[in-house]
N, C-alpha and C positions, 0 to 999 in steps of 0.2 A: 133671805133673798138669795137665790142661786145666782152667783156672779160669774161673769166670763173669766176665762184664764187670762192672766195678765203677766207681763214681764217688765214693763216700765212703771207699773203702779201696783199698789195694794189697795183693796177696797173692803171696808167693813161697814156694817149697818147695825147700830145699837140704839135702841129706844127711839126709833124713827129718824135718827141722824146718820146720814151717810158720810163716811170719811175716806176721801180719796187721797192717797199719798204718792208723790213722785218718788220712785224707789231705785234710782240708778245713781247713787252718790258718787260712785267711781268715775262716772262720765259727766259729773256736775249736772245731772238731770237734763242733758241736752235733748233736743227734739229731732229725732230721726223719723224715717217712715213708719217704724213700728209704733213709736210714740203717738203719731197722728192717728193711725188706724185704731189703736187701743183706746185712745181718748174718745174718739168718735163712737166706738162700740159701747164703751161703758156709760157714756152720757145718754146714749139712746136707751140702754138697759135701765138706768135709773129713772129716766123720764117715763118710760112705758109702764113700769111696775107700779108706781104710785105708793110704794111702801115708805120711802124716805120722805121726810117733810122739810129737810134742809140738808145742804151739802157743804162740808168743810173740805177745802183744798189745803194740803200742807206738803212739806218736802223733807228730804233727808240730806245729810252731809253738810258741807261747808256753805253751799249756796242753794237758794230756792231753785234756780235754774239759770244756766248760761245761755239759754235760748236755742236757736236753730243750730244743729250740729254742722260745723263748717264743712265736713266731708260730704254733706248732702249736696252742696253746690258743685262738688267735683264729680258727681255721677248719679246719686240717687234721684235727683231732680234734674231733668233735662231742660235747660233754658236755651232754646234755639233762637238766637237773635239774627240769623242770617237771611231770613225771609219774612214777608208779612204773615205767611201762614204759621211759621214758627212763633212769631211774636203774638199772634192771636191765641195760640195754644198756651202761652204763658199766662194770659189773662184768665183762661179757663182753669188752669192749674191753681192759680192763686185763689180763685173763687171757691175751690174745694177746701183749701186750707182755711180760708176765712170762715167758711160755713161751720167748721169744727168748733172754733172759738165762739161763733154766734150761738151754737147749741148751749153754751154756758149761759149766755145772756137770756135766751128764750126758754131755758129749762123751767119746768112748771113750779120749781121750788127755789127759794133763795140760795145763793152761793156765797160763802164766806171764805176768803183767802187768808191764810196765816203765813206770812212771808218772813224769811230770815236770810241773811247774807245777800248775795247778789241776785237781783231780779233783772235780767239782762235780755235785750233784744226781744225775741219772741215771747219771753216770760212776761214782759210788760203788756204785750198783746193779750196774753192769757189773763192776767189779773185785772186788767181794765174791763174785762167782760164779766167780772164778779160783781155782786151787789155790795159787799162790805169787804174792806181790806184792813187787816191788822198787821203790824210789822214789829220786828225786833229793833233794838237801838242800833245794831250793826248792819241793818239792812240798807241797801241802796238800789236805786233804779237807774237804768241806763238805756237810752234808745241807741243801741249799738249799731244799728244798720248803717247810719251815716259814716261810721268809722271804718266800714268795709265797702264803702263806695256805692251804697244803694239807698233807696227810700224804704222806710218801714211800711210794710204792705199787708199786714194781717189784722189790723184793727186799732193799733195804738193811735195813729193820727186821726182816726175817726171818733174814737171813744174818749181819749184823754182830754180833748177840748171841752167835753161835756162835764168833766170832773174838776179841772183846775183852770186858772186864768190862761187865756190864749198866749200871752207873752211868755209864760212859763213853758208851755208846750213848745213854742218856737225856739226858746233858748236850748232846751234839751234836744230837740230834733235837729237843730242846725249844728250844735257843737259836739254832741255825743258825750257830754259831761255826765258824771254820776251825781244823782241827787240823793243825799243821805236821808234816812228815815225822819229825822227831826224836821227837815225842810218839807218832806212829803206830807207830814202831819200838819205843818203850818199852812200849806196851800190847799189841803183838803183831799189829797190823794189817798191817804190812809186815815182811818178813824182813830186809832190809838197806837201808841208805841210802847213796847214792853222790854224789860231788861234781858229776858232770856227766851229762847225758842219754846221752852216748856210753858212759860207763862203766856206767851203769845198764843200757842195752840190751845191752852186751857181756856183762854178768853173766847177764842173762836168757837170751841165746842160748847161753852156755856151760852153764848149767843144763839147757837144753833138749837140748843135744848129749849131755850125760851121761845124761839120761833115754832118749834115742833109742838109746843103745848097749845098753840092757837088753832082755830079751825083751818084745816088745810085749804079749803076752797076760798076762804077769806084771804089767806096769804096769797093764793094764786091770783085772786082778783086785784089785790093791792099791787102785786108786781106788774100785772098787765097795765094798770092805770098809771103807775109811776113812769114806766118806760114810754108809754104813749104820750104822756104829758111832756116828757123831755123833748120829744121830736115834733110836737104840734102846738098850735096856738091854744091859748087859754079857752076860747070858745069851743074849739073842736074837742079839747080834752074834757071839758065839762060835759059835753054831749056824750062822749064815750063813757064817762063815769056813770051817767044815768043808765046806759045800756048794760054795763057790767053789773051794776048793783041790782038792776031789775032781773038780770039773768041768774044771779047766784044768791039772792036774798033768802035767808032762812030764819023764821021766827024761832024754830027749834034750836038752832045754833046760838042765837043771841040769848035765849033763855038759859041754855046750858052754860054758856060762858059767864053770865051774871050769877047764876046759882053757884057755880064752882068758885067764883071769886068770893062770894059771901061765906061759903063753907070752907074756904081756904084749902081747896083740893084742886087737882088737875082736872081740866075738862075732858069729857069723852066725846070725841068727834070722829066721823067716818073719814077714811082715807080718800084721796083722789081716786077716781076710777082708773082701773088698769086700761092702758091703751093697746089696741090691737091693730096690726096692719090691715088695710082694706083688702078684703078677700081672703084673709088668713083663717 
């Protein structure tokens, strides 16, 4: 895969597993304008190519990410609260930031986050958009925005209530407390907790490898159905399930999967189709 040039991340693709690493440990992997631009571009790149079948997100340094870079509020993002026109522009600006993390949620492939150290502020927005979260024993989660006088606004308050009990969300959002990995595992925010970053990443990559061995279009359909069911009634979700299954059903894929299981070998399945911009 020909990957875009990146300064805030590194990206590798091995055996159909994409591995995107936050790579600015000296800045605690904070999120400035370049971070947002590069993340948007690289997710678009992964989504269109169809070569990767799962994406692992990990990080470097002491913390997964300290969230939005504080100097952003001092100049990189203009938040004009002096007029209704300026405040309307704030909503549009936030919409763009929200859309970047929504790309993770709507990516055609599953996303697995391997989290160590602090997962703070915008980093919580980021990981709640992932499908699966693994963490190290020293990891902690903090809705930092309330501690700097603002409301979390890029997805945490919308996605976290879908993952953990509402009372837990309110406690974290109102107090700005740190929630340790053990508690995050207890309430369901993370799937598993590991002793070291190395073990955490290894588990995430192994999970991604298992996903990559399945028919990509069946994984695509499964992700569509799960997310739709989360936000709709059972009746609506069952109806959508029928449409998705009818659209992607393949006797060939089922036969190959069963045969591969019997033969104790990996199945051979076609990749997702490459996406092209309309008119390109």
